[in-house]
C-alpha positions as CSV (number, residue, x, y, z in Angstrom):
1,X,88.4,-6.2,191.6
2,X,90.4,-4.4,189.0
3,X,93.2,-6.4,187.3
4,X,96.5,-4.6,187.3
5,X,98.8,-5.5,184.4
6,X,102.5,-4.8,184.2
7,X,103.2,-1.8,182.0
8,X,105.4,-3.0,179.1
9,X,108.7,-1.2,178.8
10,X,107.8,0.8,181.9
11,X,111.2,2.7,182.1
12,X,110.8,3.9,178.5
13,X,107.1,4.8,179.1
14,X,108.1,6.8,182.3
15,X,110.8,8.7,180.3
16,X,108.2,9.7,177.6
17,X,105.6,10.6,180.3
18,X,108.2,12.7,182.2
19,X,109.1,14.6,179.0
20,X,105.4,15.1,178.4
21,X,104.9,16.9,181.8
22,X,108.3,18.7,181.6
23,X,109.5,16.9,184.7
24,X,106.9,18.6,186.9
25,X,103.7,17.3,188.4
26,X,100.8,18.6,186.3
27,X,98.8,19.4,189.5
28,X,101.4,20.9,191.8
29,X,105.0,22.4,191.7
30,X,106.7,19.1,192.7
31,X,109.7,18.2,190.6
32,X,110.8,15.1,192.4
33,X,110.3,12.8,189.4
34,X,112.2,10.0,191.0
35,X,109.2,9.5,193.2
36,X,106.5,10.1,190.6
37,X,103.8,7.5,190.0
38,X,102.0,6.4,186.9
39,X,98.2,7.1,187.1
40,X,95.7,5.4,184.7
41,X,93.5,8.3,183.5
42,X,90.5,6.0,183.0
43,X,91.3,4.3,186.3
44,X,91.5,0.9,184.5
45,X,94.8,-0.6,185.7
46,X,94.9,-3.0,182.8
47,X,94.6,-0.3,180.1
48,X,98.3,0.5,179.7
49,X,97.9,2.5,176.5
50,X,100.3,5.5,176.7
51,X,97.4,7.9,176.1
52,X,95.8,6.6,179.3
53,X,98.9,7.1,181.4
54,X,99.9,10.2,183.4
55,X,103.0,10.8,185.6
56,X,102.1,12.5,188.8
57,X,103.7,13.0,192.3
58,X,102.5,10.6,195.0
59,X,100.6,13.4,196.8
60,X,98.5,14.3,193.8
61,X,98.1,10.6,192.8
62,X,96.5,10.1,196.2
63,X,94.3,13.2,195.7
64,X,93.1,11.8,192.4
65,X,92.3,8.4,193.9
66,X,90.4,10.1,196.7
67,X,88.6,12.3,194.2
68,X,90.1,15.5,195.7
69,X,91.3,16.2,192.1
70,X,88.3,15.6,189.9
71,X,88.4,13.4,186.8
72,X,87.8,16.3,184.4
73,X,91.0,17.9,185.7
74,X,92.9,14.7,185.1
75,X,91.6,14.3,181.6
């Protein structure tokens, strides 16, 4: 089982990630950032390095988890 660690200063990290994606999901036109989720690019929930985090909408987050959006696209 993967160990999930709390993201330190999550609100600050979210703000940086939101700016990085220009307040729009990188995979679809969604701009409802209030509902965006943080995805761990390497799928290791204990690796909270900012370079490993991506802000995405819940729909695309689910697609990534189900492999409907492949890992190469995520990277």
